[in-house]
C-alpha positions as CSV (number, residue, x, y, z in Angstrom):
1,X,47.9,-85.1,29.6
2,X,48.8,-88.8,29.3
3,X,47.1,-91.4,31.5
4,X,48.8,-94.4,32.9
5,X,46.4,-95.1,35.8
6,X,42.9,-94.2,36.9
7,X,42.2,-90.6,37.7
8,X,39.9,-88.8,40.2
9,X,39.0,-85.1,39.8
10,X,37.8,-83.3,43.0
11,X,36.2,-79.9,42.5
12,X,36.7,-77.2,45.0
13,X,33.2,-75.7,44.4
14,X,33.2,-72.5,46.4
15,X,36.7,-71.5,45.4
16,X,35.9,-71.8,41.7
17,X,32.5,-70.1,42.0
18,X,34.1,-67.1,43.6
19,X,36.8,-66.9,41.0
20,X,34.3,-67.2,38.1
21,X,32.0,-64.6,39.6
22,X,34.7,-62.0,39.9
23,X,36.4,-62.9,36.6
24,X,33.4,-62.5,34.3
25,X,31.1,-59.7,33.5
26,X,27.5,-59.9,34.8
27,X,26.0,-62.3,32.2
28,X,22.3,-62.9,32.4
29,X,20.0,-65.6,30.8
30,X,16.8,-64.9,29.0
31,X,15.0,-64.8,32.4
32,X,17.2,-62.0,33.5
33,X,19.0,-64.2,36.1
34,X,22.7,-63.7,36.7
35,X,24.6,-66.7,35.5
36,X,28.2,-65.5,35.1
37,X,29.5,-67.8,38.0
38,X,27.7,-70.8,36.5
39,X,29.1,-70.1,33.1
40,X,32.7,-69.6,34.4
41,X,32.5,-72.6,36.6
42,X,31.5,-74.8,33.7
43,X,34.2,-73.3,31.4
44,X,36.8,-74.4,33.9
45,X,35.1,-77.8,34.4
46,X,34.9,-78.5,30.7
47,X,38.5,-77.5,30.2
48,X,39.6,-79.8,33.0
49,X,37.5,-82.8,31.8
50,X,39.0,-82.4,28.4
51,X,42.6,-82.1,29.7
52,X,42.6,-84.8,32.4
53,X,40.0,-87.3,31.1
54,X,39.0,-88.5,34.6
55,X,37.5,-91.9,35.5
56,X,35.9,-90.4,38.6
57,X,34.6,-86.9,39.5
58,X,33.4,-85.5,42.9
59,X,32.4,-82.0,43.9
60,X,32.8,-80.3,47.3
61,X,31.2,-77.2,48.7
62,X,31.4,-75.3,52.0
63,X,28.5,-75.9,54.3
64,X,26.8,-72.6,55.0
65,X,27.6,-72.5,58.7
66,X,30.5,-72.0,61.1
67,X,33.1,-74.7,61.3
68,X,35.2,-76.3,64.0
69,X,37.8,-73.7,63.3
70,X,35.4,-70.9,64.4
71,X,34.9,-72.8,67.7
72,X,38.7,-72.8,68.2
73,X,39.2,-69.2,67.0
74,X,36.2,-66.9,67.0
75,X,37.9,-64.4,64.6
76,X,38.6,-67.0,61.9
77,X,37.8,-65.4,58.5
78,X,36.3,-62.5,60.5
79,X,37.7,-59.8,58.2
80,X,36.5,-61.5,55.0
81,X,33.9,-59.4,53.2
82,X,30.6,-61.2,52.6
83,X,30.1,-62.1,49.0
84,X,27.1,-60.6,47.2
85,X,23.8,-62.5,47.3
86,X,23.8,-62.8,43.5
87,X,26.9,-65.0,43.8
88,X,25.4,-67.3,46.5
89,X,22.2,-67.6,44.5
90,X,24.1,-69.3,41.7
91,X,25.6,-72.0,43.9
92,X,22.4,-74.2,44.1
93,X,22.1,-73.9,40.3
94,X,25.7,-75.1,39.9
95,X,25.0,-78.0,42.2
96,X,21.9,-78.9,40.1
97,X,24.0,-78.8,36.9
98,X,26.6,-81.1,38.5
99,X,23.9,-83.6,39.6
100,X,22.6,-83.7,36.0
101,X,26.2,-84.7,35.0
102,X,25.9,-87.5,37.6
103,X,28.5,-85.9,39.8
104,X,28.2,-86.6,43.5
105,X,28.2,-83.4,45.6
106,X,29.8,-83.5,49.1
107,X,29.4,-81.1,52.0
108,X,29.4,-81.5,55.7
109,X,28.3,-79.2,58.6
110,X,31.2,-78.0,60.6
111,X,33.7,-78.5,57.9
112,X,35.0,-76.5,54.9
113,X,35.3,-77.8,51.3
114,X,39.0,-78.1,51.7
115,X,38.5,-80.7,54.6
116,X,36.1,-82.7,52.4
117,X,38.7,-82.6,49.6
118,X,41.3,-83.9,52.0
119,X,39.0,-86.6,53.2
120,X,38.0,-87.7,49.7
121,X,41.6,-87.8,48.5
122,X,42.6,-89.9,51.5
123,X,39.6,-92.3,51.2
124,X,40.1,-92.7,47.4
125,X,43.8,-93.6,48.0
126,X,42.8,-96.2,50.6
127,X,40.3,-97.7,48.1
128,X,42.7,-97.6,45.2
129,X,46.4,-97.0,46.0
130,X,47.2,-96.5,42.3
131,X,44.7,-93.7,41.7
132,X,45.8,-90.2,40.7
133,X,43.9,-87.3,42.2
134,X,43.6,-83.9,40.6
135,X,42.1,-81.1,42.7
136,X,40.4,-78.3,40.7
137,X,40.5,-75.0,42.7
138,X,40.6,-71.3,42.6
139,X,43.2,-70.8,45.3
140,X,46.3,-72.4,46.8
141,X,45.0,-73.7,50.1
142,X,44.9,-77.3,49.0
143,X,48.6,-77.3,47.9
144,X,49.4,-78.9,51.3
145,X,47.7,-82.1,50.0
146,X,50.1,-82.5,47.0
147,X,52.1,-85.7,47.0
148,X,53.1,-88.5,44.7
149,X,49.4,-89.3,44.0
150,X,47.8,-85.9,44.3
151,X,48.1,-82.7,42.1
152,X,46.4,-79.4,42.2
153,X,45.0,-77.6,39.1
154,X,44.7,-74.0,40.3
155,X,43.3,-71.1,38.4
156,X,45.8,-68.3,38.0
157,X,44.0,-65.6,36.0
158,X,40.3,-65.6,35.0
159,X,38.7,-69.0,34.4
160,X,41.0,-70.3,31.6
161,X,44.5,-69.8,32.8
162,X,45.4,-72.5,35.3
163,X,48.6,-74.2,36.6
164,X,49.1,-77.9,37.5
165,X,51.0,-78.2,40.7
166,X,52.9,-81.4,41.5
167,X,55.5,-81.8,44.2
168,X,58.2,-80.1,42.1
169,X,56.1,-77.1,41.1
170,X,54.9,-76.6,44.7
171,X,58.4,-76.6,46.1
172,X,59.5,-74.1,43.4
173,X,56.6,-71.8,44.4
174,X,57.4,-71.9,48.1
175,X,61.2,-71.6,48.1
176,X,61.9,-75.3,48.4
177,X,59.4,-76.2,51.1
178,X,57.7,-79.5,50.7
179,X,53.9,-79.4,50.3
180,X,53.3,-80.9,53.8
181,X,55.4,-78.1,55.3
182,X,53.0,-75.4,54.0
183,X,50.9,-75.6,57.2
184,X,54.1,-74.8,59.2
185,X,54.8,-71.9,56.8
186,X,51.4,-70.5,57.4
187,X,51.8,-71.0,61.1
188,X,54.6,-68.5,61.1
189,X,53.6,-66.3,58.2
190,X,49.8,-66.3,58.9
191,X,47.2,-65.7,56.2
192,X,45.3,-62.3,56.2
193,X,42.6,-63.6,53.8
194,X,41.5,-66.1,56.4
195,X,42.5,-63.9,59.4
196,X,45.0,-66.5,60.5
197,X,47.4,-64.5,62.8
198,X,50.7,-66.3,62.5
199,X,53.7,-64.8,64.2
200,X,53.5,-61.0,64.2
201,X,56.6,-59.5,62.4
202,X,57.6,-62.7,60.6
203,X,57.6,-62.3,56.9
204,X,57.5,-64.8,54.0
205,X,61.2,-65.1,53.5
206,X,62.0,-65.6,57.2
207,X,59.2,-68.2,57.6
208,X,60.5,-70.2,54.6
209,X,64.1,-70.1,56.0
210,X,63.0,-71.3,59.5
211,X,60.8,-74.1,58.2
212,X,63.5,-75.3,55.8
213,X,66.0,-75.3,58.7
214,X,63.8,-76.9,61.4
215,X,61.3,-78.9,59.3
216,X,58.3,-78.0,61.5
217,X,57.0,-75.5,64.0
218,X,57.3,-78.0,66.8
219,X,60.9,-78.6,66.1
220,X,61.6,-74.9,65.9
221,X,60.1,-74.1,69.3
222,X,61.7,-77.1,70.9
223,X,65.1,-75.8,69.7
224,X,64.4,-72.3,70.8
225,X,63.3,-73.3,74.3
226,X,66.3,-75.6,74.8
227,X,68.6,-73.1,73.2
228,X,70.3,-75.7,70.9
229,X,73.2,-74.8,68.7
230,X,70.9,-74.8,65.7
231,X,69.3,-71.6,66.9
232,X,72.6,-69.7,67.3
233,X,72.2,-67.8,63.9
234,X,68.6,-66.7,64.5
235,X,68.5,-63.0,65.2
236,X,67.5,-62.1,68.8
237,X,64.7,-59.9,67.5
238,X,63.3,-62.9,65.6
239,X,63.6,-65.2,68.6
240,X,61.7,-62.7,70.7
241,X,58.9,-62.5,68.2
242,X,58.7,-66.3,67.9
243,X,58.6,-66.9,71.7
244,X,56.2,-64.1,72.3
245,X,53.8,-65.5,69.7
246,X,54.1,-69.2,70.3
247,X,50.5,-69.7,71.1
248,X,49.5,-67.9,67.9
249,X,51.9,-70.0,65.9
250,X,50.4,-73.3,67.2
251,X,46.8,-71.9,66.7
252,X,47.7,-70.9,63.2
253,X,49.0,-74.3,62.3
254,X,45.8,-75.9,63.6
255,X,43.7,-73.5,61.6
256,X,45.7,-74.1,58.4
257,X,45.8,-77.9,58.6
258,X,43.2,-79.6,56.3
259,X,41.3,-82.1,58.3
260,X,41.1,-85.4,56.5
261,X,39.2,-87.3,59.2
262,X,35.7,-86.1,58.1
263,X,32.7,-88.3,58.6
264,X,31.4,-88.6,55.1
265,X,30.1,-91.5,53.1
266,X,32.3,-91.9,50.0
267,X,33.0,-94.6,47.4
268,X,34.7,-94.3,44.1
269,X,31.8,-96.3,42.5
270,X,29.4,-93.5,43.2
271,X,31.7,-91.0,41.4
272,X,32.1,-92.8,38.1
273,X,32.3,-90.2,35.3
274,X,30.3,-90.2,32.0
275,X,27.3,-92.0,33.5
276,X,24.9,-89.2,32.7
277,X,21.9,-88.4,30.5
278,X,23.5,-86.2,27.7
279,X,20.1,-85.0,26.5
280,X,19.2,-83.8,30.0
281,X,22.5,-82.0,30.3
282,X,22.1,-80.4,26.9
283,X,18.6,-79.1,27.9
284,X,19.9,-77.6,31.1
285,X,22.7,-75.8,29.3
286,X,20.3,-74.6,26.6
287,X,17.9,-73.2,29.4
288,X,20.8,-71.1,30.6
289,X,21.7,-70.0,27.1
290,X,25.1,-71.6,27.1
291,X,25.2,-72.4,23.4
292,X,29.0,-72.5,23.2
293,X,29.1,-75.0,26.1
294,X,26.6,-77.3,24.3
295,X,29.0,-77.3,21.3
296,X,31.9,-78.2,23.6
297,X,29.8,-81.0,25.1
298,X,28.9,-82.4,21.7
299,X,32.5,-82.2,20.5
300,X,33.8,-83.9,23.6
301,X,31.2,-86.7,23.3
302,X,32.2,-87.3,19.7
303,X,35.9,-87.4,20.6
304,X,35.1,-89.8,23.5
305,X,33.1,-92.0,21.2
306,X,35.9,-92.0,18.6
307,X,38.5,-92.8,21.3
308,X,36.5,-95.8,22.5
309,X,36.1,-97.1,18.9
310,X,39.8,-96.7,18.3
311,X,40.7,-98.4,21.5
312,X,38.5,-101.4,20.6
313,X,40.1,-101.4,17.1
314,X,43.6,-101.2,18.5
315,X,42.9,-104.2,20.8
316,X,41.8,-106.2,17.7
317,X,45.0,-105.1,15.9
318,X,43.1,-103.1,13.2
319,X,45.0,-99.8,13.6
320,X,48.4,-98.9,15.0
321,X,48.8,-96.6,18.0
322,X,50.4,-93.8,15.8
323,X,47.3,-93.9,13.5
324,X,45.0,-93.7,16.5
325,X,46.9,-90.6,17.8
326,X,46.7,-88.8,14.5
327,X,42.9,-89.4,14.2
328,X,42.3,-88.0,17.6
329,X,44.2,-84.7,17.0
């Protein structure tokens, strides 16, 4: 992927850990410890670093406690099955590996990783309006953050197959809805995985049509309650469902909305990429038995070194850009 400006990668830690844990067989290290989530997490991380060549990297994780959403709606995520302990036991080890890479890890009591991602992307843009942000994740919840400066790199199958969503790709996925309308879509459609109720009886197609026509949930209900001409073609049965479930619709929008105003201490300077002890990282990977990842690390380091040498030479006029490109392939 070509770079024309500085780039920040934000890692959605828990989402990737869960995806990696369920995608890979139960791999163990020489101590007999389960490490499949760690390995899968790093596979995706290495792939993303190679593809996007970031200038800055930050990692986010859910804080292991209830959030402000639970205070608003006690049943939030109530139906979600608790992940096995041998998944959770790998999270501290992943955080430790990330710290060895010099990557700042962010989490905040009362908030989810998605909220931290929203806050970081917002603060980064304030600090550098030209920066491009790529969110690495295992689900689609952060697609609402996609805009001209932010994209989402979401795993599709396993830990190697991922899709990069910009504004165009997000609109195509959701029937023409803009990314910032996805919270309104979920307000009507709901989300069973998070136990977000939505409007009972409103399906995906109807939710898309209504949001495309009215723009937002607030506009829809204002039109319904004032019986404007715009609501004439809405079926009576749909109107009834919407009006009966108005409270749930507004609640669902609140639950779906990523909170960007999170009190965290963040600066791009603390997230500079490549300021890490390569020998220490190599030792950590070796302790886990990740020999193939050590090879990837060494190869990436050699390519980075060659790229830097070529950039210096190019500035001095010693090689042409086409020659530099060929040498890097």
